[in-house]
N, C-alpha and C positions, 0 to 999 in steps of 0.2 A: 504494500500500500504506500502510495507516494505521500510526501509531506502535504501536498496540496489537498489530497483526499482527506487526510486527517483534519485539516482546517475546515473543509466542506462539511464533514460529519459533525464537527463541533458546532459550526454555525447553524447547520440544519437542526441540531438538537436544541438550539436556542431560538428556533422558530423562523430561521431564514429560509424561505421557500426557494429563493434563487440558488442557494447552496445545494439544496436537495435536487433541484433541477439539473445541476452540474453532475451530481452522482447518477441521476437517471441517464443523462446523456453518455456518461462513461460506461455504464453497465447495461444499457438497453440491448446491445447485441448479444452478449452472453446470456442474459435472462431470456430474451426471445428465443434464442437457439435451443436452450434447455427446454423451454415450454413446447417448442415445435417438435423436438425429438421425443418428448414424452407424450404429447397429445396427437401429433401427426397431421394437424390441420392448421393452416396459417391463421384463419380468423380466430379459432379457439386459442391459438398460441398468443396472438396479440392481446386478446381479452385476459388471458392468464398472466401475461407479463404486466399488464396494467394493474391487475388485482394484486400481483406480487409486490409491485412498487408501492401501491397504496397501503398494503399490510406492513411493509418495511417502514414507511413513513409513520404509521400509527405506532409502531413498536420501537422507533428509533431510540427512545430514552431507555429501553431495556437492552440495547446493543452493548455488548462487552467489548471495549476497545482492545482488549488483549487477544481477541479473535481476529482473523482476517475478515475484513468487511465483505469481500467477494464470497467467502464460504458462508457467512451468515445470510447474505442476500440470496444466494443460489439455493440454500437450504429452505428458505421461505418459498421460493418458486417450486422447488421439488415437492415439498409437502402439499402445496396447493394443487399441483398437477395430480399427485397421487390421490388426493381427496376427490378431485373431479372424476378420475377414472373409477374410483370406488362408487361414487354416486350413480354413475350411468351404467356401471357393470359392463363396460365395453373396453376391450384392450385393442387400441388402435394406434400403434406407434409406427411412424415412418423413420427408420433409423438405419444408418449405414455404419456397420462396425468394421468395414474393411479399411485398413490403415492406408494412408496416402502412398506409402512406399510400394504397396501391392500393385497399384496402377500408376506408377510414376512415369511410365512411357507415354508421352503426349502425342506421338506420331499418329497421323490419321490412318486408321485401320478399321474398316467397317466390321469385319468379323470379331475383332477384339472388342469393339464398342458393344456389339450385340451380346457377346459373352459376359462382359462387365455388367451390362444392364440385367441380364438374367441372374447373375450372381448376386447383384444388389437386391433384386426382387426376392430371391431365395432367402437372403439374410433378413430382409424386412419381414417376410412371412414368419420366419423362425423367431424373430424378436417379439412378434405378436403373441407368441405362446408363453412368454415369460410373465411372471406376476410383476406388478408395478414397482415394488421395492427392488427386486432383482434388476429390472430394467433401469431404474434410477441409479442404482449402484454402478452398473456398467457405463451409463452415460457420464456420470461424474468422474469415473476412472479414466475412460478412454477419450472423452472429448475435453474434459477440463483438467485432467491430470491430478485429481484429488488423491491424496494419500488415504490409506485405510482409516486413519484417525479422523481425517477431514470428512470422509464419507460417513463414518459413524456419527460424527457431530451433526452433519447435515440431515441424516435420516433417523436420528435418535436410536442408533444401534451401537452395540459394543463392537470393539475392533474384531473380536473373534467372530461375531455374527456377520460383520462385513466380509471377512475372509471366507466364511462359509458360503455366503450368498454369491460372492464373485466366483468361487470355485464351482459351485453348483450350476450357476448360469453359464459359465464357459463350457463346462462338461456337457450340459444340455444342448448348447448351440453346436458344439463340435460333433456330438453324436448324431443329432438330427441333420446337420449339414452333410455329414458323410452319407447318411441314409438317403437324403434327397438327391445327392449327386449320383449315388448308385442307381436309384430309380430312374433318373434322367438318362444315364448311360444305357440302362436296360431298354428304355423306351426308344432311344435312338437306334440301338442295335436292331430292335424289332422293326422299326420303321425302314431302316436302310438295309437290313440283313447283315449277317456276319460277313466280315471280309474274307475273301478267298486268298489263300497263300499258296 
């Protein structure tokens, strides 16, 4: 957290709306992105981001300056999104868990683009099968680089519970991704026939 952010937080706690507006401007991208990845729909994400900032504004006097402000703010957004998912009982997250280095080659290649798109769709579908807290833990780890302790703080979990959730979620994704790939290969073989050697 920069010295300027510390000043803005203190000024906002003293009722300076312009200082809080500076914090909103600084963190609107990360908060919106988190909400979008958790809710999977842009309008819902915008609404959730606004609600998250409103809740942060109302709770600003309870913010502990010994915590990272971004961790505190993103935990408010994550909890709000989890609550929204629970209320409607729909798991609909559009999330891409493929790291940038996986698709680092930017050369134009239509076959590669189709394969990448199919892989992304597969991962999005698999993410939909995770419960909201497991999904939130993965998002906070792989998109925001949160440590186990920060994830625990954000989601009100112990560090061991975070580790357990991350392990279980990664294992679930790996197992189901492998099964989906095998099904896809089998369908492709059936469609095109076995190669003659």
